[in-house]
Rosetta silent file (secondary structure, phi, psi, omega in degrees, C-alpha in Angstrom):
SEQUENCE: MTRWRPAAMAGALAVIASFSGGGVAAQEQVDLELVLLADASQSIDDGEIRFQRQGYAAAITHPDVLAAIAHGYTQRIAVTYVEWGDAASQEVVVPWTFIDGPASAAAFAEALLAQPRRATGPNAIGSALAAAQALIEGNDIVGTRWVIDFSADSAWSGGGVPIVQARAAALDADIVINGLAILCRDCASGRPIDYDLEAAFAAFIIGGPGSFVLTADGDQRFAEAVRRKLILEIADGRVLPEQG
SCORE:     score description
SCORE:     0.000 S_00000001
   1 L     0.000  129.839  178.207    8.000  -39.245   -7.860 S_00000001
   2 L   -77.649  132.540  176.354    8.716  -40.343   -4.262 S_00000001
   3 L  -100.936  140.927  171.790   10.490  -37.709   -2.205 S_00000001
   4 L   -72.522  146.224  173.885   12.958  -38.460    0.586 S_00000001
   5 L   -89.909  148.320 -171.002   12.078  -36.940    3.910 S_00000001
   6 H   -57.132  -40.418 -174.875   14.761  -34.658    5.426 S_00000001
   7 H   -59.103  -28.287  179.023   15.348  -36.854    8.502 S_00000001
   8 H  -100.319    0.945 -168.893   16.619  -39.673    6.272 S_00000001
   9 H   -76.395  -41.158 -173.140   18.350  -37.604    3.689 S_00000001
  10 H   -59.725  -44.968  177.626   21.812  -37.078    5.183 S_00000001
  11 H   -64.963  -38.998 -178.069   22.405  -40.854    5.479 S_00000001
  12 H   -64.981  -37.463  177.684   20.902  -41.479    2.086 S_00000001
  13 H   -59.589  -41.401 -178.011   23.323  -39.033    0.472 S_00000001
  14 H   -66.209  -40.381  179.402   26.269  -40.900    1.922 S_00000001
  15 H   -65.769  -44.271  178.243   24.896  -44.241    0.712 S_00000001
  16 H   -60.453  -44.632  178.589   24.262  -42.891   -2.797 S_00000001
  17 H   -59.472  -39.155 -176.151   27.775  -41.472   -2.922 S_00000001
  18 H   -68.292  -26.714  179.840   29.348  -44.737   -1.902 S_00000001
  19 H   -95.407  -18.753 -172.491   27.660  -46.563   -4.814 S_00000001
  20 H   -79.992  -27.721 -178.680   27.918  -43.825   -7.409 S_00000001
  21 L    59.818   31.393  179.805   31.691  -43.682   -7.768 S_00000001
  22 L    83.118   11.820 -175.244   31.389  -40.027   -8.791 S_00000001
  23 L   -82.821 -157.825 -172.170   28.775  -40.732  -11.470 S_00000001
  24 H   -60.255  -41.399 -175.476   25.500  -38.998  -12.314 S_00000001
  25 H   -60.919  -41.423  179.422   23.804  -39.701   -9.004 S_00000001
  26 H   -67.064  -36.468 -179.741   26.594  -38.037   -7.032 S_00000001
  27 H   -65.161  -27.348 -174.779   26.545  -35.037   -9.385 S_00000001
  28 L   -88.759   -0.309  178.740   22.867  -34.535   -8.721 S_00000001
  29 E   -76.103  136.073  176.949   23.146  -34.188   -4.946 S_00000001
  30 E  -142.403  161.489  177.200   22.454  -30.708   -3.595 S_00000001
  31 L   -78.753  -27.182 -172.962   21.849  -29.052   -0.239 S_00000001
  32 L  -152.787  135.763  169.443   18.699  -27.331   -1.451 S_00000001
  33 E  -105.936  114.981 -170.515   16.143  -27.476   -4.248 S_00000001
  34 E  -122.831  119.464  171.198   14.809  -23.921   -4.505 S_00000001
  35 E   -97.807  117.346  175.990   11.942  -22.646   -6.676 S_00000001
  36 E   -89.664  107.230 -171.783   11.987  -18.856   -7.029 S_00000001
  37 E  -109.986   96.203 -165.097    8.308  -18.240   -7.687 S_00000001
  38 E  -102.113  137.246  178.605    7.935  -14.634   -8.766 S_00000001
  39 E   -63.787  124.099  173.482    4.734  -12.632   -9.316 S_00000001
  40 L  -134.327   25.280  179.763    4.118  -11.742  -12.995 S_00000001
  41 L   -69.476  179.840 -171.277    0.376  -11.285  -12.760 S_00000001
  42 L   -67.179  -14.335  177.145   -1.518   -8.380  -14.352 S_00000001
  43 L   -80.241   -7.628 -176.929   -0.707   -6.077  -11.355 S_00000001
  44 L  -109.261  112.813 -177.585    2.984   -6.316  -12.262 S_00000001
  45 L   -82.165  177.865 -176.085    4.042   -4.240  -15.296 S_00000001
  46 H   -62.172  -34.689  176.947    7.092   -4.914  -17.463 S_00000001
  47 H   -64.252  -39.392  177.936    9.220   -2.524  -15.470 S_00000001
  48 H   -67.943  -37.654  175.685    8.441   -4.415  -12.281 S_00000001
  49 H   -56.060  -50.778  179.897    9.275   -7.695  -14.006 S_00000001
  50 H   -60.129  -43.662 -178.328   12.749   -6.322  -14.901 S_00000001
  51 H   -60.250  -46.481 -179.791   13.131   -4.894  -11.379 S_00000001
  52 H   -63.081  -43.848 -179.818   12.295   -8.212   -9.711 S_00000001
  53 H   -63.393  -41.483  177.309   14.623  -10.162  -12.023 S_00000001
  54 H   -60.317  -41.134  177.927   17.428   -7.739  -11.478 S_00000001
  55 H   -61.150  -43.481  177.586   16.993   -8.151   -7.721 S_00000001
  56 H   -70.334  -36.671  177.559   17.221  -11.899   -7.903 S_00000001
  57 H   -62.227  -43.689  177.327   20.113  -11.794  -10.348 S_00000001
  58 H   -63.604  -38.597 -178.730   22.015   -9.508   -7.994 S_00000001
  59 H   -69.752  -44.940 -175.405   21.243  -11.660   -5.006 S_00000001
  60 H   -66.008  -24.341 -179.556   22.221  -15.013   -6.504 S_00000001
  61 L   -96.008   -3.049 -174.591   25.634  -13.596   -7.531 S_00000001
  62 L   -71.929  141.081 -176.303   26.274  -11.781   -4.255 S_00000001
  63 H   -56.714  -33.691  178.752   29.389  -12.952   -2.295 S_00000001
  64 H   -65.604  -38.936  178.488   27.307  -13.525    0.881 S_00000001
  65 H   -70.579  -41.560  177.433   24.916  -15.836   -0.929 S_00000001
  66 H   -61.682  -36.857  177.945   27.788  -17.680   -2.558 S_00000001
  67 H   -66.014  -40.811  176.329   29.454  -18.032    0.837 S_00000001
  68 H   -58.317  -43.014 -179.950   26.245  -19.550    2.238 S_00000001
  69 H   -65.286  -43.692 -173.040   26.238  -22.132   -0.627 S_00000001
  70 H   -65.668  -22.186 -177.868   29.939  -22.898   -0.078 S_00000001
  71 L   -94.913    9.451  176.100   29.367  -23.772    3.572 S_00000001
  72 L   -83.159  176.411 -179.524   26.739  -26.455    2.785 S_00000001
  73 L   -63.420  -49.782  179.041   27.247  -30.208    2.822 S_00000001
  74 L   -93.965  -10.793 -176.084   27.516  -30.552   -0.951 S_00000001
  75 L    60.745   34.062  174.307   28.445  -26.909   -1.530 S_00000001
  76 L  -164.069  153.519  179.482   25.825  -26.419   -4.180 S_00000001
  77 E  -129.090  164.769  174.605   22.118  -25.844   -4.580 S_00000001
  78 E  -115.058  129.465 -175.640   19.624  -26.287   -7.437 S_00000001
  79 E  -130.565  139.894  167.158   17.505  -23.270   -8.450 S_00000001
  80 E  -130.504  145.903  179.660   14.766  -22.611  -10.957 S_00000001
  81 E  -112.454  124.732 -175.401   13.012  -19.249  -11.577 S_00000001
  82 E  -126.336  135.548  172.749    9.315  -19.328  -12.394 S_00000001
  83 E  -109.466  143.003 -173.629    6.930  -16.456  -13.063 S_00000001
  84 E  -129.427  151.974  175.602    3.263  -16.930  -12.449 S_00000001
  85 L  -139.328 -107.770 -179.061   -0.012  -15.283  -13.407 S_00000001
  86 L   -84.345 -172.924 -173.329   -3.405  -16.968  -13.844 S_00000001
  87 L   -61.734  -22.713 -178.957   -4.355  -20.568  -13.428 S_00000001
  88 L  -107.580   14.331 -173.297   -2.955  -21.497  -16.834 S_00000001
  89 L  -135.532   85.346  168.305    0.164  -19.407  -16.690 S_00000001
  90 E  -126.172  107.301 -169.179    3.137  -20.658  -14.690 S_00000001
  91 E  -110.987  126.880  177.553    6.202  -20.119  -16.852 S_00000001
  92 E   -79.360  114.230  178.575    9.718  -21.435  -16.227 S_00000001
  93 E   -84.717  -47.121  174.032   12.035  -18.546  -17.014 S_00000001
  94 E  -128.369  121.949  179.584   15.255  -20.397  -16.067 S_00000001
  95 E   -68.290  176.164  179.639   15.153  -24.199  -15.673 S_00000001
  96 E   -48.336  127.839 -178.101   16.808  -26.132  -12.896 S_00000001
  97 E  -135.848  137.319  174.176   20.374  -24.964  -12.599 S_00000001
  98 E   -82.460  127.262  174.543   23.156  -26.074  -10.247 S_00000001
  99 E  -109.174  115.064 -178.924   24.752  -23.108   -8.405 S_00000001
 100 L  -136.170   15.390 -178.091   28.136  -23.955   -6.952 S_00000001
 101 L   163.923 -178.936 -175.700   30.189  -20.768   -7.351 S_00000001
 102 H   -58.863  -37.554 -177.223   30.518  -17.415   -9.136 S_00000001
 103 H   -66.824  -46.207  179.632   30.504  -18.815  -12.658 S_00000001
 104 H   -69.245  -34.057  177.364   27.299  -20.818  -12.370 S_00000001
 105 H   -66.086  -44.276  178.938   25.601  -18.016  -10.445 S_00000001
 106 H   -61.038  -40.095 -177.959   26.579  -15.514  -13.168 S_00000001
 107 H   -66.471  -41.077  175.608   25.236  -17.825  -15.853 S_00000001
 108 H   -59.028  -51.084 -179.212   21.932  -18.170  -14.026 S_00000001
 109 H   -57.187  -45.692  179.291   21.652  -14.397  -13.608 S_00000001
 110 H   -59.385  -44.796 -178.667   22.460  -13.840  -17.273 S_00000001
 111 H   -67.680  -36.864 -179.383   19.820  -16.300  -18.423 S_00000001
 112 H   -62.972  -44.782 -175.637   17.237  -14.753  -16.038 S_00000001
 113 H   -74.511  -20.561 -176.001   17.768  -11.245  -17.429 S_00000001
 114 H   -83.689  -17.751 -169.815   17.735  -12.376  -21.067 S_00000001
 115 L   -84.697  145.340  175.806   14.342  -14.068  -21.155 S_00000001
 116 L   -73.863  161.025  170.768   11.097  -12.277  -22.297 S_00000001
 117 L   -68.525  138.932  178.827    8.010  -12.068  -20.113 S_00000001
 118 L  -128.565  -34.960 -176.052    5.610  -14.943  -20.590 S_00000001
 119 L   -71.043  145.964 -176.884    3.245  -15.172  -17.649 S_00000001
 120 L  -146.534  165.111  170.692   -0.114  -13.339  -17.902 S_00000001
 121 L    93.995  172.415 -178.020   -3.417  -12.891  -16.227 S_00000001
 122 L   -72.955  172.816 -176.437   -4.764  -12.295  -12.712 S_00000001
 123 L   -57.855  128.960  167.476   -3.568  -13.943   -9.506 S_00000001
 124 L  -137.559   78.265 -170.265   -3.789  -17.737   -9.149 S_00000001
 125 H   -65.097  -46.818 -178.998   -1.559  -18.244   -6.125 S_00000001
 126 H   -56.805  -43.998  179.861   -2.655  -21.838   -5.406 S_00000001
 127 H   -63.296  -37.166  177.541   -1.909  -22.874   -8.998 S_00000001
 128 H   -63.697  -45.744  178.913    1.508  -21.280   -8.732 S_00000001
 129 H   -63.973  -37.340  177.003    2.311  -23.169   -5.565 S_00000001
 130 H   -66.785  -35.275  178.899    1.114  -26.424   -7.100 S_00000001
 131 H   -67.883  -37.718  177.948    3.294  -25.826  -10.185 S_00000001
 132 H   -64.338  -43.539  178.621    6.302  -25.202   -7.943 S_00000001
 133 H   -62.398  -41.550  178.461    5.684  -28.460   -6.073 S_00000001
 134 H   -58.419  -40.103  179.057    5.424  -30.320   -9.387 S_00000001
 135 H   -63.768  -39.396  179.111    8.806  -28.918  -10.435 S_00000001
 136 H   -70.262  -45.409 -175.049   10.402  -30.173   -7.239 S_00000001
 137 H   -80.073  -15.097 -177.072    8.822  -33.607   -7.370 S_00000001
 138 L   -98.758   -0.040  179.530    9.361  -34.049  -11.089 S_00000001
 139 L   -93.557  176.843 -179.577   13.090  -33.526  -11.276 S_00000001
 140 L  -106.684   21.104 -174.959   15.971  -36.002  -10.881 S_00000001
 141 L   -91.299  141.777  178.683   17.812  -33.991   -8.278 S_00000001
 142 E  -105.733   99.809  179.572   18.622  -35.409   -4.814 S_00000001
 143 E  -110.755  153.909  176.825   18.243  -32.565   -2.336 S_00000001
 144 L   -82.720  -24.049  177.988   18.283  -32.468    1.436 S_00000001
 145 L  -143.988  160.309 -178.047   15.643  -29.715    1.580 S_00000001
 146 E  -136.485  129.633 -172.084   13.033  -28.262   -0.633 S_00000001
 147 E  -138.192  131.321  169.302   11.843  -24.666   -0.594 S_00000001
 148 E  -102.231  122.705 -177.849    9.333  -22.591   -2.582 S_00000001
 149 E  -104.270   94.311 -172.579   10.380  -18.904   -2.426 S_00000001
 150 E   -95.202  135.341  175.317    7.096  -17.152   -3.201 S_00000001
 151 E  -130.435  142.415 -178.169    6.868  -13.441   -3.944 S_00000001
 152 E  -164.958  162.179  174.768    3.732  -11.339   -4.653 S_00000001
 153 L  -104.990   12.443  179.645    2.165   -7.952   -4.093 S_00000001
 154 L  -155.194  154.552  173.193   -1.113   -9.566   -3.019 S_00000001
 155 L  -109.596    9.872 -178.408   -2.406  -12.536   -1.063 S_00000001
 156 L   -89.343  141.263  178.327   -5.640  -12.651   -3.056 S_00000001
 157 L  -123.887  130.676 -173.161   -6.241  -15.477   -5.527 S_00000001
 158 L  -102.706    8.751  178.690   -8.822  -15.167   -8.316 S_00000001
 159 L   162.010 -174.569  179.785   -9.091  -18.819   -9.451 S_00000001
 160 L    80.753 -157.410 -179.105   -7.286  -22.043  -10.077 S_00000001
 161 L   -64.073  129.872  178.911   -6.221  -24.366   -7.329 S_00000001
 162 L   -59.836  139.217 -178.457   -7.372  -23.083   -3.890 S_00000001
 163 H   -56.449  -44.048 -176.491   -4.468  -21.696   -1.854 S_00000001
 164 H   -62.191  -35.224  178.171   -5.354  -23.822    1.173 S_00000001
 165 H   -71.524  -44.110  177.709   -5.233  -26.983   -0.900 S_00000001
 166 H   -63.303  -46.042 -177.668   -1.917  -26.173   -2.618 S_00000001
 167 H   -61.024  -47.721  179.084   -0.327  -25.045    0.600 S_00000001
 168 H   -59.876  -40.963  178.653   -1.404  -28.246    2.432 S_00000001
 169 H   -62.886  -42.227  177.924   -0.098  -30.479   -0.376 S_00000001
 170 H   -64.688  -45.631 -178.576    3.302  -28.783   -0.282 S_00000001
 171 H   -66.002  -34.065  175.013    3.608  -28.997    3.435 S_00000001
 172 H   -62.272  -28.859 -179.396    2.553  -32.684    3.355 S_00000001
 173 L   -91.524   10.665  179.970    5.471  -33.208    0.968 S_00000001
 174 L    65.184   27.645  172.955    7.912  -31.568    3.433 S_00000001
 175 L   -93.598  127.631  177.475    8.304  -28.523    1.186 S_00000001
 176 E   -85.887  141.245  174.093    8.829  -25.256    3.045 S_00000001
 177 E  -117.427  120.134  172.977    7.103  -22.117    1.647 S_00000001
 178 E  -109.984  158.846 -175.961    8.673  -18.776    2.381 S_00000001
 179 E  -129.992  149.252  171.263    7.321  -15.427    1.325 S_00000001
 180 E  -122.696  106.137 -179.492    8.449  -12.068    0.041 S_00000001
 181 E   -83.305  115.171 -177.588    5.691   -9.484    0.367 S_00000001
 182 E   -92.145  104.608  177.898    6.208   -6.800   -2.308 S_00000001
 183 L   -85.948  157.685 -175.050    4.840   -3.468   -1.094 S_00000001
 184 L   -61.514  130.913 -179.971    4.160   -0.712   -3.566 S_00000001
 185 L   -85.908  -22.168 -172.153    7.303    1.144   -4.646 S_00000001
 186 L  -109.861  -30.838 -177.809    5.511    4.131   -6.153 S_00000001
 187 L   -74.141  151.405 -173.592    2.296    4.840   -4.260 S_00000001
 188 L   -62.538  -33.975 -177.572    2.416    7.245   -1.350 S_00000001
 189 L   -74.387  -17.657 -175.360    1.064    4.711    1.133 S_00000001
 190 L    79.906   -1.111 -179.417    3.711    2.110    0.325 S_00000001
 191 L  -133.853  129.551  179.979    0.950   -0.444   -0.013 S_00000001
 192 L   -82.999   -2.323 -174.045   -1.025   -1.411   -3.124 S_00000001
 193 L  -133.022  170.890 -176.254   -3.795   -3.031   -1.004 S_00000001
 194 L  -107.728   28.295  176.645   -5.911   -2.158    1.988 S_00000001
 195 L  -140.548  166.818 -178.215   -4.891   -5.070    4.254 S_00000001
 196 L   -77.723  102.234 -174.911   -1.697   -6.187    6.011 S_00000001
 197 H   -63.071  -42.510  179.405    0.092   -8.137    3.317 S_00000001
 198 H   -60.537  -45.085  179.857    2.755   -9.561    5.646 S_00000001
 199 H   -66.417  -35.369  175.465    0.142  -10.879    8.013 S_00000001
 200 H   -67.494  -40.040  174.958   -1.866  -12.442    5.185 S_00000001
 201 H   -60.214  -44.226 -178.513    1.235  -14.197    3.891 S_00000001
 202 H   -62.985  -39.137 -173.670    1.929  -15.510    7.424 S_00000001
 203 H   -80.153  -36.854 -165.263   -1.622  -16.703    7.904 S_00000001
 204 H  -120.983  -18.056 -171.576   -2.453  -18.202    4.521 S_00000001
 205 H  -115.609  -54.375 -174.774    0.611  -18.809    2.331 S_00000001
 206 L   -74.935  166.161  175.086    3.885  -19.613    4.061 S_00000001
 207 E   174.732  167.990 -179.056    4.458  -22.806    6.144 S_00000001
 208 L   101.701  163.589 -178.631    6.834  -25.483    7.158 S_00000001
 209 L   -54.736  122.032  178.442    9.719  -25.592    9.640 S_00000001
 210 L    75.746    9.057 -179.460   11.483  -22.211    9.918 S_00000001
 211 L   -62.633  152.150 -173.855    9.230  -20.568    7.357 S_00000001
 212 L  -154.811  162.005  173.437    9.230  -16.801    7.246 S_00000001
 213 E  -120.988  132.986  168.509    8.000  -13.616    5.473 S_00000001
 214 E  -117.620  157.900 -179.484   10.140  -10.703    4.547 S_00000001
 215 E  -123.065  154.346  176.260    8.917   -7.455    3.031 S_00000001
 216 E  -137.705  131.659 -176.437   10.287   -5.058    0.461 S_00000001
 217 L  -133.889   24.544  176.053    9.018   -1.528   -0.166 S_00000001
 218 L  -173.281  169.548 -175.451   11.681    0.118   -2.321 S_00000001
 219 H   -54.420  -56.172 -175.862   14.447   -0.491   -4.840 S_00000001
 220 H   -66.811  -42.014 -176.679   17.232   -0.905   -2.348 S_00000001
 221 H   -68.593  -29.750  174.605   15.184   -2.723    0.240 S_00000001
 222 H   -63.577  -48.499 -178.621   13.969   -5.211   -2.383 S_00000001
 223 H   -61.617  -41.206 -179.927   17.478   -6.188   -3.364 S_00000001
 224 H   -67.166  -38.778 -179.308   18.450   -6.449    0.317 S_00000001
 225 H   -66.077  -45.255 -179.054   15.350   -8.494    1.167 S_00000001
 226 H   -62.735  -43.011  179.053   15.928  -10.981   -1.661 S_00000001
 227 H   -61.955  -46.006  178.799   19.588  -11.390   -0.678 S_00000001
 228 H   -61.017  -41.785 -177.470   18.715  -11.916    2.985 S_00000001
 229 H   -62.446  -45.575 -179.978   15.957  -14.333    2.106 S_00000001
 230 H   -64.811  -37.724  179.849   18.276  -16.480   -0.031 S_00000001
 231 H   -65.048  -43.186 -179.426   20.955  -16.569    2.691 S_00000001
 232 H   -63.886  -41.174 -179.090   18.339  -17.650    5.285 S_00000001
 233 H   -68.933  -42.071 -178.803   17.015  -20.364    2.986 S_00000001
 234 H   -69.640  -44.451 -176.735   20.427  -21.681    2.026 S_00000001
 235 H   -71.646  -35.617  176.400   21.900  -21.583    5.555 S_00000001
 236 L    52.065   50.300  175.283   18.765  -23.137    7.147 S_00000001
 237 L    89.327  -10.468  177.323   19.759  -22.125   10.657 S_00000001
 238 L   -70.159  146.763  176.647   23.449  -22.735   10.288 S_00000001
 239 L   -87.113  122.047 -176.894   25.792  -20.044   11.652 S_00000001
 240 L  -100.992  154.336  173.517   27.861  -18.723    8.759 S_00000001
 241 L   -57.078  138.753  178.986   31.196  -16.863    8.956 S_00000001
 242 L   -64.252  134.248 -178.959   30.699  -13.119    9.221 S_00000001
 243 L   -88.849  149.096  177.206   31.003  -11.377    5.916 S_00000001
 244 L   -81.202    0.000    0.000   33.091   -8.256    5.406 S_00000001
């Protein structure tokens, strides 16, 4: 599927709208196509799966996130939640969903929390990134921007598509990759690994204009980091009204 490049997208949206007369094409326009790509590899137990999903469910329904969506050009985004494990395990937990207000956000959150775990196996980060790109390029949504929101507790990949290859392909398609580095919530060091996870994300995984890494090392900070990350991704540099 051919993707529009961002520089041409604003004008393209206006042209599409003028011919659609409010039909399907107009309904499929969004400010952002966002893949929430969550770690469900063998280092993540079922409790962590629930913890991560609860964090994203709370974030997507938060008033500040909804305010960011409301201040966009189309006032809606498209989101899908995917959990990943090994090279053969990238599982869509919630399919592409339009979020345009509290009701649609709540429905997304409810669907996210209701689904069983499906992803299994060791890390295959490159395969996860490639699967996220395929989801963006294979839909019928007309977005102005495309973002992969990648979260993991490691930057190591044990097989599948090489990270460098998947990352390059996504960046060549004008897809931004942002990262959420999940530090250990239970171990005394706060880190499940012996290297700087944030730095590894910055060096090897994230990319694209305005890309960034945030970290989370506790229950409250995880929820806050997810919310902040969503706001940054949705706003894309726009100044939003201050929230109370």
